[in-house]
C-alpha distance (Angstrom), angle and dihedral (degrees) to the residues before:
residue distance angle dihedral
X1 . . .
X2 3.84 . .
X3 3.81 89.7 .
X4 3.82 90.3 51.9
X5 3.80 90.3 52.2
X6 3.78 92.4 50.2
X7 3.79 91.8 49.1
X8 3.77 92.6 51.5
X9 3.80 90.6 57.4
X10 3.81 94.3 49.3
X11 3.76 124.6 79.1
X12 3.73 133.0 33.0
X13 3.80 119.8 24.3
X14 3.77 92.4 -127.6
X15 3.80 90.4 79.3
X16 3.82 95.9 59.2
X17 3.80 93.4 92.5
X18 3.77 97.0 50.1
X19 3.84 95.6 104.5
X20 3.83 129.1 67.5
X21 3.82 89.8 -112.5
X22 3.79 89.7 50.7
X23 3.82 92.1 52.5
X24 3.80 91.5 48.3
X25 3.79 91.0 51.1
X26 3.81 89.4 47.9
X27 3.82 92.0 52.3
X28 3.78 90.6 49.1
X29 3.84 89.5 50.1
X30 3.79 91.4 50.0
X31 3.82 92.7 54.3
X32 3.79 90.0 42.1
X33 3.84 92.9 61.3
X34 3.82 113.8 73.8
X35 3.80 95.8 -143.0
X36 3.79 96.7 47.3
X37 3.82 90.9 41.8
X38 3.82 89.6 54.9
X39 3.82 89.8 48.8
X40 3.79 92.0 49.5
X41 3.80 91.1 47.7
X42 3.83 90.7 51.5
X43 3.81 92.5 49.8
X44 3.83 91.5 47.7
X45 3.82 90.3 48.8
X46 3.78 92.7 53.6
X47 3.78 91.2 43.3
X48 3.80 89.0 54.2
X49 3.82 89.8 49.8
X50 3.79 89.5 51.1
X51 3.78 91.2 52.8
X52 3.81 99.1 40.0
X53 3.85 99.3 28.5
X54 3.84 97.8 117.4
X55 3.81 89.5 51.1
X56 3.82 93.3 49.0
X57 3.81 101.8 40.7
X58 3.80 111.8 87.6
X59 3.83 92.7 -153.3
X60 3.77 137.5 32.1
X61 3.79 117.1 -102.4
X62 3.82 92.9 -108.9
X63 3.83 99.2 41.6
X64 3.78 110.2 125.2
X65 3.81 121.6 -161.1
X66 3.80 105.9 -164.9
X67 3.82 93.1 -167.5
X68 3.81 92.7 53.2
X69 3.77 103.7 51.9
X70 3.82 116.4 150.1
X71 3.82 92.9 -0.5
X72 3.80 114.1 167.4
X73 3.82 121.1 -122.9
X74 3.81 111.5 -64.9
X75 3.78 141.3 147.1
X76 3.82 89.4 -82.7
X77 3.81 93.5 48.2
X78 3.84 112.5 23.0
X79 3.80 94.8 -165.9
X80 3.81 96.2 26.6
X81 3.80 125.6 -119.1
X82 3.81 132.7 -76.9
X83 3.80 130.1 -125.5
X84 3.79 91.5 -78.2
X85 3.78 94.3 49.7
X86 3.82 95.5 -106.3
X87 3.80 117.8 148.6
X88 3.82 106.9 -108.8
X89 3.81 94.1 -158.1
X90 3.80 91.6 55.8
X91 3.79 92.0 47.6
X92 3.80 92.9 49.1
X93 3.79 92.1 48.4
X94 3.79 94.0 45.5
X95 3.81 90.7 44.3
X96 3.79 89.2 61.2
X97 3.78 89.6 74.4
X98 3.81 91.1 53.2
X99 3.79 90.4 52.0
X100 3.78 93.8 50.2
X101 3.80 92.7 42.3
X102 3.81 94.7 51.1
X103 3.83 104.1 29.6
X104 3.80 94.5 32.5
X105 3.80 98.4 44.6
X106 3.82 91.8 40.4
X107 3.78 90.4 52.1
X108 3.79 92.3 46.8
X109 3.82 92.4 52.1
X110 3.83 91.4 45.1
X111 3.84 91.3 50.1
X112 3.81 92.5 48.7
X113 3.82 93.7 47.4
X114 3.81 93.1 41.6
X115 3.79 91.3 49.6
X116 3.79 93.3 50.3
X117 3.79 95.0 45.6
X118 3.80 93.3 42.5
X119 3.83 93.4 49.2
X120 3.75 96.7 47.5
X121 3.81 99.8 39.6
X122 3.79 94.7 44.0
X123 3.80 93.3 46.9
X124 3.80 94.0 48.4
X125 3.78 93.4 43.7
X126 3.80 120.3 177.3
X127 3.80 122.4 81.1
X128 3.85 95.6 -20.0
X129 3.78 89.2 59.8
X130 3.81 93.7 44.0
X131 3.83 93.4 48.4
X132 3.81 93.8 46.2
X133 3.77 97.9 47.7
X134 3.81 96.3 39.3
X135 3.81 86.7 55.5
X136 3.77 89.1 49.7
X137 3.79 90.4 48.9
X138 3.81 89.0 56.7
X139 3.83 90.1 55.0
X140 3.81 92.7 44.9
X141 3.80 90.3 53.4
X142 3.82 87.9 71.2
X143 3.84 116.3 72.7
X144 3.79 111.9 -107.3
X145 3.85 96.2 -118.5
X146 3.82 92.2 46.9
X147 3.80 91.6 48.7
X148 3.85 89.0 48.3
X149 3.84 91.0 51.8
X150 3.82 91.3 48.9
X151 3.82 91.9 50.7
X152 3.80 93.7 44.8
X153 3.80 89.1 49.0
X154 3.78 87.2 57.6
X155 3.82 102.0 43.9
X156 3.80 100.3 25.4
X157 3.80 131.6 -118.3
X158 3.81 116.9 -60.9
X159 3.82 139.9 117.3
X160 3.76 91.0 -94.4
X161 3.81 91.3 50.7
X162 3.83 92.5 51.5
X163 3.82 89.6 49.0
X164 3.82 90.1 50.7
X165 3.81 90.8 48.0
X166 3.80 92.8 53.7
X167 3.79 91.0 50.3
X168 3.80 94.0 48.7
X169 3.82 94.3 44.1
X170 3.80 98.1 47.4
X171 3.82 104.6 32.6
X172 3.85 93.2 79.3
X173 3.83 91.7 49.9
X174 3.81 92.9 51.7
X175 3.81 90.6 45.4
X176 3.79 91.5 55.0
X177 3.81 91.9 50.9
X178 3.80 90.7 50.3
X179 3.80 90.9 46.2
X180 3.78 92.5 55.0
X181 3.82 91.7 54.4
X182 3.84 93.2 44.3
X183 3.80 92.3 52.3
X184 3.82 89.4 52.4
X185 3.82 93.4 47.8
X186 3.81 100.9 38.1
X187 3.89 96.8 77.2
X188 3.81 92.2 50.1
X189 3.79 121.0 117.8
X190 3.80 98.1 -116.3
X191 3.81 90.5 57.1
X192 3.80 90.2 51.8
X193 3.81 89.0 47.9
X194 3.79 90.2 53.8
X195 3.80 90.2 51.7
X196 3.82 90.8 49.1
X197 3.80 90.0 52.2
X198 3.81 88.4 55.5
X199 3.80 95.7 -115.9
X200 3.77 117.0 174.4
X201 3.81 121.4 -106.7
X202 3.83 91.8 -110.2
X203 3.81 91.2 53.7
X204 3.82 92.8 49.7
X205 3.79 93.9 47.3
X206 3.82 96.9 40.8
X207 3.80 103.1 35.7
X208 3.79 104.2 26.4
X209 3.82 108.0 30.0
X210 3.80 105.8 23.9
X211 3.85 95.5 64.5
X212 3.83 88.5 58.8
X213 3.82 90.0 49.2
X214 3.83 96.7 49.6
X215 3.81 100.8 78.3
X216 3.80 93.7 50.7
X217 3.79 89.1 41.2
X218 3.80 92.9 53.2
X219 3.81 91.9 53.8
X220 3.80 91.7 45.7
X221 3.82 91.7 49.1
X222 3.84 90.5 53.8
X223 3.80 91.1 49.7
X224 3.80 92.6 46.3
X225 3.80 89.1 51.4
X226 3.82 91.1 55.3
X227 3.82 91.4 48.5
X228 3.81 90.3 47.0
X229 3.82 90.4 54.6
X230 3.82 88.5 55.0
X231 3.78 91.7 45.7
X232 3.83 93.6 50.8
X233 3.79 91.3 47.1
X234 3.82 92.1 46.0
X235 3.77 93.0 51.2
X236 3.80 90.3 47.9
X237 3.82 90.5 50.3
X238 3.83 89.9 50.6
X239 3.79 89.8 51.5
X240 3.83 94.9 -120.4
X241 3.81 98.5 98.5
X242 3.77 129.7 60.2
X243 3.80 108.9 -2.3
X244 3.85 131.1 -132.4
X245 2.96 139.2 -51.0
X246 3.82 89.5 30.2
X247 3.85 114.0 111.2
X248 3.78 93.1 -120.2
X249 3.82 109.3 158.4
X250 3.82 95.4 -136.0
X251 3.83 89.9 47.7
X252 3.80 89.5 49.8
X253 3.81 90.1 54.5
X254 3.80 89.9 49.3
X255 3.82 93.0 50.8
X256 3.82 92.6 46.5
X257 3.81 95.5 45.6
X258 3.81 96.0 90.0
X259 3.82 92.0 41.5
X260 3.78 97.4 51.4
X261 3.81 94.0 111.9
X262 3.81 92.8 56.3
X263 3.80 101.7 32.3
X264 3.84 109.5 16.7
X265 3.81 91.9 163.2
X266 3.81 90.2 67.4
X267 3.83 87.3 64.4
X268 3.75 102.1 33.5
X269 3.80 99.0 54.0
X270 3.84 98.6 53.0
X271 3.82 90.6 41.3
X272 3.77 88.5 49.2
X273 3.80 90.8 50.5
X274 3.80 90.6 53.4
X275 3.80 92.1 49.0
X276 3.76 94.3 45.2
X277 3.79 95.6 50.0
X278 3.79 93.1 46.0
X279 3.81 92.3 48.8
X280 3.83 89.8 47.8
X281 3.82 93.5 50.6
X282 3.81 91.3 47.6
X283 3.79 93.0 48.9
X284 3.80 89.5 49.4
X285 3.83 91.8 47.5
X286 3.78 91.6 49.9
X287 3.80 90.9 50.0
X288 3.80 90.8 47.3
X289 3.80 91.2 51.3
X290 3.83 92.8 50.3
X291 3.81 91.9 45.5
X292 3.83 95.0 49.9
X293 3.80 94.1 45.2
X294 3.81 94.5 46.1
């Protein structure tokens, strides 16, 4: 047993965060670095807006004030109003929930599916692994946005379609990350010891291999989330994602594009929200990677 414990701690740095103590040290390291602390604070701020948005927003997303069209930022309208008289601050705040619901849920499902497929296929090896990952290679050969447009052209634009697109686009990427860790861990002595003890496949994958996968998986999940935010916003900007009158940030940028000379704030604030959240997630992911590999 002692030998198994020693072996688990030796090897690639990605396994250093696989214990509760390791995760606690990683979190302390994240908050101890200024850049990663700022990233974590930004992500937590937007998460709070997603949860409490309806309580914070002074107006509903579809409320139109005819007498207040194209009003600049003021005490009454913090981010101004758009060409239809809708409060931009309310729409940005309420759109945060859409971003987290689509990008966050899509990333979560992609991570779960990619982890399962990557664990099983890489552990089995042989033709199941070859067939699975050569199929994934075919999907990865197509740029993510182009693949998303092809899929949405088939199933039509809707929230469910965008969610499906995120899952299909990012599951192969997550699976390849998991596979790389499994291939490094599979020849190790504690895995062979588990086989010799007659442990079931589920035990070996869940209790022996998965802890070594989790640190790399946590970093990859954070990165996929940032890319998913961009993808959702890009699809909304192209008009094939979430449809009006939803307060989708990319859709808001699209609607404000032709009105930028008269109401530039209606474009700058949703675009700034996209940029700020993506930067925050990337700073957090970079801090998490450094902390887990320390």
